[in-house]
DSSP file (Angstrom, degrees, kcal/mol; ACC not computed):
  #  RESIDUE AA STRUCTURE BP1 BP2  ACC     N-H-->O    O-->H-N    N-H-->O    O-->H-N    TCO  KAPPA ALPHA  PHI   PSI    X-CA   Y-CA   Z-CA
    1    1 A M              0   0    0      0, 0.0     2,-0.7     0, 0.0     0, 0.0   0.000 360.0 360.0 360.0 129.5   14.8    8.5   -3.7
    2    2 A N        +     0   0    0      1,-0.1     0, 0.0     2,-0.1     0, 0.0  -0.881 360.0 168.1-103.7 115.6   13.9    5.5   -5.8
    3    3 A L    >   +     0   0    0     -2,-0.7     3,-2.4     3,-0.1    -1,-0.1   0.243  26.9 141.5-106.9  11.2   11.7    2.9   -4.1
    4    4 A K  T 3  S-     0   0    0      1,-0.3     3,-0.1     3,-0.0    -2,-0.1  -0.337  81.3  -0.5 -58.9 129.2   10.9    0.9   -7.2
    5    5 A N  T 3  S+     0   0    0      1,-0.2     2,-0.3    -2,-0.1    -1,-0.3   0.642 102.6 138.1  64.1  17.9   10.9   -2.8   -6.4
    6    6 A A    <   -     0   0    0     -3,-2.4     2,-0.7     2,-0.0    -1,-0.2  -0.708  52.3-135.5 -93.1 144.4   11.7   -2.0   -2.7
    7    7 A D        -     0   0    0     -2,-0.3     2,-0.8    -3,-0.1    -3,-0.0  -0.890  15.7-160.5 -95.7 118.0   10.0   -3.7    0.2
    8    8 A V        +     0   0    0     -2,-0.7     3,-0.1     1,-0.2    -2,-0.0  -0.880  27.5 153.6-101.5 108.0    9.1   -1.2    2.8
    9    9 A L        +     0   0    0     -2,-0.8     2,-0.3     1,-0.3    -1,-0.2   0.683  62.7   6.2-108.6 -25.1    8.6   -3.1    6.0
   10   10 A T    >   -     0   0    0      1,-0.1     3,-1.5     0, 0.0    -1,-0.3  -0.989  61.9-121.7-158.4 150.4    9.3   -0.5    8.7
   11   11 A A  G >  S+     0   0    0     -2,-0.3     3,-1.9     1,-0.3    -1,-0.1   0.777 106.3  74.0 -64.1 -25.3   10.0    3.2    9.0
   12   12 A A  G 3  S+     0   0    0      1,-0.3    -1,-0.3    -3,-0.0     0, 0.0   0.669  81.2  70.0 -64.3 -16.3   13.3    2.3   10.7
   13   13 A Q  G <  S+     0   0    0     -3,-1.5     2,-0.3     2,-0.0    -1,-0.3   0.574  88.8  79.9 -79.0  -6.7   14.8    1.2    7.4
   14   14 A F  S <  S-     0   0    0     -3,-1.9     2,-0.1    -4,-0.1    -3,-0.0  -0.753  77.2-128.7-101.7 147.1   14.9    4.9    6.2
   15   15 A T     >  -     0   0    0     -2,-0.3     4,-2.2     1,-0.1     5,-0.2  -0.411  32.3-106.1 -79.6 166.5   17.5    7.5    7.1
   16   16 A R  H  > S+     0   0    0      1,-0.2     4,-2.6     2,-0.2     5,-0.2   0.908 122.5  53.2 -60.1 -42.1   16.3   10.9    8.4
   17   17 A D  H  > S+     0   0    0      1,-0.2     4,-2.1     2,-0.2    -1,-0.2   0.892 108.6  49.7 -61.5 -40.0   17.2   12.5    5.1
   18   18 A Q  H  > S+     0   0    0      2,-0.2     4,-2.3     1,-0.2    -1,-0.2   0.907 110.9  49.1 -65.9 -41.8   15.0    9.9    3.2
   19   19 A V  H  X S+     0   0    0     -4,-2.2     4,-2.5     1,-0.2    -2,-0.2   0.919 111.2  49.9 -63.3 -43.5   12.1   10.5    5.6
   20   20 A E  H  X S+     0   0    0     -4,-2.6     4,-2.2     1,-0.2    -1,-0.2   0.885 110.1  50.8 -63.3 -38.0   12.4   14.3    5.1
   21   21 A A  H  X S+     0   0    0     -4,-2.1     4,-2.2     2,-0.2    -1,-0.2   0.898 110.1  50.0 -65.6 -40.3   12.5   13.8    1.3
   22   22 A L  H  X S+     0   0    0     -4,-2.3     4,-2.5     2,-0.2    -2,-0.2   0.923 111.7  47.7 -63.1 -44.3    9.3   11.7    1.5
   23   23 A F  H  X S+     0   0    0     -4,-2.5     4,-2.7     2,-0.2    -2,-0.2   0.879 110.0  52.9 -65.2 -37.3    7.6   14.3    3.6
   24   24 A A  H  X S+     0   0    0     -4,-2.2     4,-2.1     2,-0.2    -1,-0.2   0.919 110.8  47.0 -63.4 -42.6    8.7   17.1    1.2
   25   25 A R  H  X S+     0   0    0     -4,-2.2     4,-2.5     2,-0.2    -2,-0.2   0.924 112.5  49.7 -64.1 -43.7    7.2   15.1   -1.7
   26   26 A A  H  X S+     0   0    0     -4,-2.5     4,-2.7     1,-0.2    -2,-0.2   0.900 109.7  51.1 -62.4 -41.0    4.0   14.5    0.2
   27   27 A D  H  X S+     0   0    0     -4,-2.7     4,-2.4     2,-0.2    -1,-0.2   0.897 109.8  50.5 -62.3 -40.0    3.7   18.2    1.1
   28   28 A D  H  X S+     0   0    0     -4,-2.1     4,-2.2     2,-0.2    -2,-0.2   0.935 112.0  46.6 -62.5 -47.1    4.2   19.0   -2.6
   29   29 A F  H  X S+     0   0    0     -4,-2.5     4,-2.7     1,-0.2    -2,-0.2   0.919 112.0  51.3 -60.8 -43.9    1.4   16.6   -3.6
   30   30 A A  H  X S+     0   0    0     -4,-2.7     4,-2.4     1,-0.2    -1,-0.2   0.910 110.3  48.6 -61.6 -43.0   -0.9   17.9   -0.9
   31   31 A A  H  X S+     0   0    0     -4,-2.4     4,-1.4     2,-0.2    -1,-0.2   0.907 112.4  48.4 -64.4 -41.5   -0.4   21.5   -2.0
   32   32 A R  H  <>S+     0   0    0     -4,-2.2     5,-2.2     1,-0.2    -2,-0.2   0.905 112.3  48.6 -65.7 -41.4   -1.0   20.6   -5.7
   33   33 A L  H ><5S+     0   0    0     -4,-2.7     3,-1.9     1,-0.2    -2,-0.2   0.902 107.0  56.2 -64.4 -40.6   -4.2   18.7   -4.7
   34   34 A E  H 3<5S+     0   0    0     -4,-2.4    -1,-0.2     1,-0.3    -2,-0.2   0.825 103.1  55.4 -61.2 -31.6   -5.4   21.6   -2.6
   35   35 A K  T 3<5S-     0   0    0     -4,-1.4    -1,-0.3    -5,-0.2    -2,-0.2   0.498 124.8-105.9 -78.1  -3.3   -5.2   23.8   -5.7
   36   36 A G  T < 5 +     0   0    0     -3,-1.9    -3,-0.2     1,-0.3    -2,-0.1   0.521  67.3 153.5  92.2   5.8   -7.4   21.4   -7.5
   37   37 A E      < -     0   0    0     -5,-2.2     2,-0.8    -6,-0.2    -1,-0.3  -0.441  43.3-131.7 -69.5 140.3   -4.7   19.9   -9.7
   38   38 A R        -     0   0    0     -2,-0.1     2,-0.4    31,-0.0    31,-0.1  -0.845  21.3-149.1 -95.0 113.8   -5.4   16.4  -10.8
   39   39 A L        +     0   0    0     -2,-0.8     3,-0.1    29,-0.6   -10,-0.0  -0.674  22.7 175.0 -88.0 134.5   -2.3   14.3  -10.1
   40   40 A R    >   +     0   0    0     -2,-0.4     3,-1.8     1,-0.1    30,-0.1   0.006  38.3 123.6-123.3  26.0   -1.6   11.4  -12.5
   41   41 A V  T 3  S+     0   0    0      1,-0.3    29,-0.2    30,-0.0    -1,-0.1   0.734  84.9  35.9 -65.9 -21.2    1.8   10.2  -11.1
   42   42 A L  T >  S+     0   0    0     27,-3.1     3,-2.3    24,-0.1    -1,-0.3   0.030  83.1 154.4-117.4  26.0    0.5    6.7  -10.5
   43   43 A D  T <  S+     0   0    0     -3,-1.8    28,-0.2     1,-0.3     3,-0.1  -0.309  71.8  13.3 -55.7 129.1   -1.7    6.5  -13.6
   44   44 A G  T 3  S+     0   0    0     26,-0.7     2,-0.3     1,-0.3    -1,-0.3   0.426 101.1 119.7  84.1  -1.4   -2.2    2.9  -14.7
   45   45 A K    <   -     0   0    0     -3,-2.3    27,-2.7    25,-0.1     2,-0.4  -0.696  49.8-148.5 -97.6 150.4   -0.8    1.5  -11.4
   46   46 A L  E     -a   72   0A   0     -2,-0.3    57,-2.2    25,-0.2    58,-1.5  -0.961   4.1-159.4-121.5 136.7   -2.7   -0.8   -9.0
   47   47 A L  E     -ab  73 104A   0     25,-2.3    27,-2.9    -2,-0.4     2,-0.5  -0.954   8.0-153.9-109.7 128.9   -2.4   -1.0   -5.2
   48   48 A A  E     -ab  74 105A   0     56,-2.8    58,-3.0    -2,-0.5     2,-0.6  -0.916   5.7-160.5-100.1 125.5   -3.6   -4.2   -3.5
   49   49 A T  E     -ab  75 106A   0     25,-2.7    27,-3.4    -2,-0.5     2,-0.6  -0.938   8.8-175.5-106.1 123.1   -4.6   -3.6    0.1
   50   50 A V  E     -ab  76 107A   0     56,-3.3    58,-2.2    -2,-0.6     2,-0.7  -0.940   3.0-173.3-123.8 106.8   -4.6   -6.9    2.1
   51   51 A F  E     + b   0 108A   0     25,-2.8    28,-1.9    -2,-0.6    29,-0.6  -0.887  21.9 168.1-114.4 111.1   -5.9   -6.5    5.6
   52   52 A Y  S    S+     0   0    0     56,-2.9    57,-0.2    -2,-0.7    -1,-0.1   0.596  79.0  48.3 -88.0 -15.4   -5.8   -9.5    8.0
   53   53 A E  S    S-     0   0    0     55,-1.1     2,-0.2     2,-0.1    26,-0.1  -0.959  98.8-104.6-122.9 142.4   -6.5   -7.1   10.9
   54   54 A P        +     0   0    0      0, 0.0    -2,-0.1     0, 0.0    24,-0.1  -0.479  52.2 149.8 -67.8 133.4   -9.3   -4.5   10.9
   55   55 A S     >  +     0   0    0     -2,-0.2     4,-2.5    22,-0.1     5,-0.3  -0.457  15.9 177.2-164.0  82.2   -8.0   -1.0   10.4
   56   56 A T  H  > S+     0   0    0      1,-0.2     4,-2.8     2,-0.2     5,-0.3   0.921  82.2  47.9 -58.3 -49.6  -10.4    1.3    8.6
   57   57 A R  H  > S+     0   0    0      1,-0.2     4,-2.2     2,-0.2    -1,-0.2   0.914 114.0  46.3 -61.6 -44.2   -8.3    4.5    8.9
   58   58 A T  H  > S+     0   0    0      2,-0.2     4,-2.1     1,-0.2     5,-0.2   0.943 115.2  45.7 -65.6 -47.2   -5.1    2.8    7.6
   59   59 A R  H  X S+     0   0    0     -4,-2.5     4,-2.5     1,-0.2     5,-0.2   0.943 115.7  46.0 -61.6 -48.0   -6.8    1.0    4.7
   60   60 A L  H  X S+     0   0    0     -4,-2.8     4,-2.9    -5,-0.3     5,-0.3   0.849 109.2  55.4 -66.4 -32.9   -8.7    4.1    3.6
   61   61 A S  H  X S+     0   0    0     -4,-2.2     4,-2.0    -5,-0.3    -1,-0.2   0.921 111.9  43.2 -66.7 -41.4   -5.6    6.3    3.9
   62   62 A F  H  X S+     0   0    0     -4,-2.1     4,-2.3     2,-0.2    -2,-0.2   0.925 117.2  46.5 -66.7 -43.9   -3.6    4.0    1.5
   63   63 A E  H  X S+     0   0    0     -4,-2.5     4,-2.2    -5,-0.2    -2,-0.2   0.906 113.2  48.1 -67.4 -41.5   -6.6    3.6   -0.8
   64   64 A A  H  X S+     0   0    0     -4,-2.9     4,-2.7    -5,-0.2    -1,-0.2   0.919 111.6  50.4 -64.6 -43.1   -7.4    7.4   -0.9
   65   65 A A  H  X S+     0   0    0     -4,-2.0     4,-1.4    -5,-0.3    -2,-0.2   0.924 110.3  49.8 -61.1 -44.3   -3.7    8.3   -1.5
   66   66 A M  H  <>S+     0   0    0     -4,-2.3     5,-2.6     1,-0.2     3,-0.3   0.931 113.9  44.6 -61.0 -45.5   -3.5    5.8   -4.4
   67   67 A Q  H ><5S+     0   0    0     -4,-2.2     3,-1.5     1,-0.2    -1,-0.2   0.874 109.4  55.3 -68.6 -36.6   -6.6    7.2   -6.0
   68   68 A R  H 3<5S+     0   0    0     -4,-2.7   -29,-0.6     1,-0.3    -1,-0.2   0.766 107.3  51.8 -66.9 -23.5   -5.6   10.8   -5.5
   69   69 A L  T 3<5S-     0   0    0     -4,-1.4   -27,-3.1    -3,-0.3    -1,-0.3   0.323 127.6 -98.9 -95.1   7.3   -2.3   10.1   -7.3
   70   70 A G  T < 5S+     0   0    0     -3,-1.5   -26,-0.7     1,-0.3    -3,-0.2   0.449  83.6 118.2  97.4   1.2   -4.2    8.6  -10.3
   71   71 A G      < -     0   0    0     -5,-2.6    -1,-0.3   -28,-0.2     2,-0.2  -0.305  55.5-120.7 -93.6 179.7   -3.9    4.8   -9.5
   72   72 A G  E     -a   46   0A   0    -27,-2.7   -25,-2.3   -30,-0.2     2,-0.4  -0.708  18.3-134.0-116.6 170.3   -6.5    2.1   -8.8
   73   73 A V  E     -a   47   0A   0     -2,-0.2     2,-0.4   -27,-0.2   -25,-0.2  -0.982  11.7-167.6-133.1 136.6   -7.1   -0.2   -5.8
   74   74 A L  E     -a   48   0A   0    -27,-2.9   -25,-2.7    -2,-0.4     2,-0.4  -0.988  26.8-162.3-112.5 129.7   -7.8   -3.9   -5.3
   75   75 A S  E     -a   49   0A   0     -2,-0.4     2,-0.5   -27,-0.2   -25,-0.2  -0.949  30.0-178.6-127.4 133.2   -8.9   -4.5   -1.8
   76   76 A V  E >   +a   50   0A   0    -27,-3.4   -25,-2.8    -2,-0.4     3,-0.7  -0.852  16.8 171.2-118.9  91.2   -9.1   -7.6    0.5
   77   77 A A  T 3  S+     0   0    0     -2,-0.5     3,-0.2     1,-0.3   -22,-0.1   0.789  76.4  38.6 -75.2 -28.5  -10.6   -6.0    3.6
   78   78 A E  T >>  +     0   0    0      1,-0.2     3,-1.7    -3,-0.1     4,-1.7  -0.403  68.3 150.8-118.4  54.3  -11.2   -9.3    5.4
   79   79 A A  H <>  +     0   0    0    -28,-1.9     4,-1.0    -3,-0.7     7,-0.3   0.766  63.9  70.7 -60.8 -26.6   -8.2  -11.3    4.4
   80   80 A K  H 34 S+     0   0    0    -29,-0.6    -1,-0.3     1,-0.2   -28,-0.1   0.821 120.0  16.8 -60.3 -30.3   -8.2  -13.3    7.6
   81   81 A T  H <4 S+     0   0    0     -3,-1.7    -2,-0.2     1,-0.0    -1,-0.2   0.470 130.2  48.8-117.8  -6.7  -11.4  -15.1    6.3
   82   82 A A  H  < S+     0   0    0     -4,-1.7     2,-0.3    -6,-0.1    -3,-0.2   0.118  90.3  83.1-127.4  23.3  -11.3  -14.3    2.6
   83   83 A S  S >< S-     0   0    0     -4,-1.0     3,-1.6    -5,-0.1     4,-0.4  -0.778  87.0-103.4-121.4 170.7   -7.8  -15.1    1.3
   84   84 A S  G > >S+     0   0    0      1,-0.3     5,-2.0    -2,-0.3     3,-0.7   0.650 111.5  77.9 -67.0 -14.5   -6.0  -18.2    0.1
   85   85 A V  G > 5S+     0   0    0      1,-0.2     3,-1.6     3,-0.2    -1,-0.3   0.855  86.0  62.4 -60.4 -33.1   -4.2  -18.3    3.5
   86   86 A V  G < 5S+     0   0    0     -3,-1.6    -1,-0.2    -7,-0.3    -2,-0.2   0.843 101.8  50.8 -59.8 -33.8   -7.5  -19.7    4.9
   87   87 A K  G < 5S-     0   0    0     -3,-0.7    -1,-0.3    -4,-0.4    -2,-0.2   0.399 132.4 -90.7 -87.1   2.9   -7.1  -22.7    2.6
   88   88 A G  T < 5S+     0   0    0     -3,-1.6    -3,-0.2     1,-0.3    -2,-0.1   0.398  78.3 142.3 106.3  -2.9   -3.5  -23.3    3.7
   89   89 A E      < -     0   0    0     -5,-2.0    -1,-0.3     1,-0.1     2,-0.1  -0.474  55.3-111.5 -68.5 142.1   -1.5  -21.3    1.3
   90   90 A T     >  -     0   0    0     -2,-0.1     4,-2.4     1,-0.1     5,-0.2  -0.364  19.7-117.0 -72.7 155.8    1.5  -19.6    2.9
   91   91 A L  H  > S+     0   0    0      1,-0.2     4,-2.6     2,-0.2     5,-0.2   0.919 115.6  52.3 -59.6 -45.1    1.5  -15.8    3.3
   92   92 A P  H  > S+     0   0    0      0, 0.0     4,-2.3     0, 0.0    -1,-0.2   0.904 110.3  48.7 -59.2 -39.2    4.6  -15.5    1.0
   93   93 A D  H  > S+     0   0    0      2,-0.2     4,-2.1     1,-0.2    -2,-0.2   0.910 110.6  50.7 -65.5 -41.0    2.8  -17.5   -1.7
   94   94 A T  H  X S+     0   0    0     -4,-2.4     4,-2.5     1,-0.2    -1,-0.2   0.916 110.7  49.2 -61.1 -43.2   -0.3  -15.4   -1.4
   95   95 A M  H  X S+     0   0    0     -4,-2.6     4,-2.3     1,-0.2    -2,-0.2   0.892 108.9  52.5 -65.2 -39.4    1.8  -12.2   -1.7
   96   96 A R  H  X S+     0   0    0     -4,-2.3     4,-0.6     2,-0.2    -1,-0.2   0.899 111.0  48.0 -62.6 -39.2    3.6  -13.6   -4.8
   97   97 A T  H >< S+     0   0    0     -4,-2.1     3,-1.3     1,-0.2     4,-0.4   0.943 112.1  47.9 -65.3 -47.3    0.2  -14.3   -6.4
   98   98 A I  H >X S+     0   0    0     -4,-2.5     3,-2.0     1,-0.3     4,-1.6   0.859 102.0  64.9 -62.2 -35.0   -1.2  -10.8   -5.6
   99   99 A A  H 3< S+     0   0    0     -4,-2.3    -1,-0.3     1,-0.3    -2,-0.2   0.731  92.1  64.0 -61.3 -21.7    2.0   -9.3   -7.0
  100  100 A N  T << S+     0   0    0     -3,-1.3    -1,-0.3    -4,-0.6    -2,-0.2   0.701 112.5  34.3 -72.1 -18.5    1.0  -10.7  -10.4
  101  101 A Y  T <4 S+     0   0    0     -3,-2.0     2,-0.3    -4,-0.4    -2,-0.2   0.640 117.6  49.1-108.4 -20.7   -2.1   -8.4  -10.3
  102  102 A A     <  -     0   0    0     -4,-1.6   -55,-0.2     1,-0.1     3,-0.1  -0.874  60.0-144.6-127.7 153.8   -0.8   -5.3   -8.5
  103  103 A D  S    S+     0   0    0    -57,-2.2     2,-0.3    -2,-0.3   -56,-0.2   0.689  92.5  17.1 -86.2 -21.7    2.1   -2.9   -8.7
  104  104 A A  E     -b   47   0A   0    -58,-1.5   -56,-2.8     2,-0.0     2,-0.4  -0.987  67.9-152.0-148.4 152.5    2.3   -2.5   -4.9
  105  105 A I  E     -b   48   0A   0     -2,-0.3     2,-0.5   -58,-0.2   -56,-0.2  -0.994   1.8-163.5-131.3 131.9    0.8   -4.3   -1.9
  106  106 A T  E     -b   49   0A   0    -58,-3.0   -56,-3.3    -2,-0.4     2,-0.4  -0.973  15.0-170.2-110.4 125.4   -0.1   -2.9    1.5
  107  107 A V  E     -b   50   0A   0     -2,-0.5     2,-0.5   -58,-0.2   -56,-0.2  -0.953  11.9-170.1-119.0 133.8   -0.5   -5.6    4.2
  108  108 A C  E     +b   51   0A   0    -58,-2.2   -56,-2.9    -2,-0.4   -55,-1.1  -0.958  34.7 129.9-121.3 111.1   -1.9   -5.1    7.6
  109  109 A A        -     0   0    0     -2,-0.5     2,-0.2   -57,-0.2    -2,-0.1  -0.982  50.4-132.7-160.0 143.1   -1.4   -8.1    9.8
  110  110 A S     >  -     0   0    0     -2,-0.3     4,-1.2     1,-0.1     3,-0.1  -0.575  45.2-103.9 -84.3 164.7   -0.1   -9.2   13.1
  111  111 A R  T  4 S+     0   0    0      1,-0.2     3,-0.2    -2,-0.2     4,-0.2   0.893 121.4  43.0 -57.9 -40.2    2.2  -12.2   13.0
  112  112 A S  T >4 S+     0   0    0      1,-0.2     3,-0.7     2,-0.1    -1,-0.2   0.786 106.4  60.4 -79.1 -27.1   -0.5  -14.5   14.2
  113  113 A S  T 34 S+     0   0    0      1,-0.2    -1,-0.2     2,-0.1    -2,-0.2   0.777 106.3  45.3 -74.4 -24.4   -3.4  -13.2   12.1
  114  114 A A  T 3<        0   0    0     -4,-1.2    -1,-0.2    -3,-0.2    -2,-0.1   0.350 360.0 360.0-101.6   5.4   -1.8  -13.9    8.8
  115  115 A I    <         0   0    0     -3,-0.7    -1,-0.2    -4,-0.2    -2,-0.1   0.418 360.0 360.0-103.9 360.0   -0.6  -17.5    9.5
């Protein structure tokens, strides 16, 4: 399954076969990591985590996964008070700006928290 340049907004956008393929890939990565293998599948890639709502487990799970796969992380943990949205920039404009620095973006926000 190729997710390059895809926007993943909800699990509902995937078919059952696609979800099973994702879980199979995750199981493979987990087994390789457990054996001590160093995975470099995302070497040189950056993930931006932008959290308008507090969620320690979710943020850390994305950041840990990225690092375990060889990538790096840029994090805005308090985006509600520390992003350009505070100054009046729209959320889509903020995401376009962040996309210039990162290969993938994870956003955690309720509709009201990011506006």
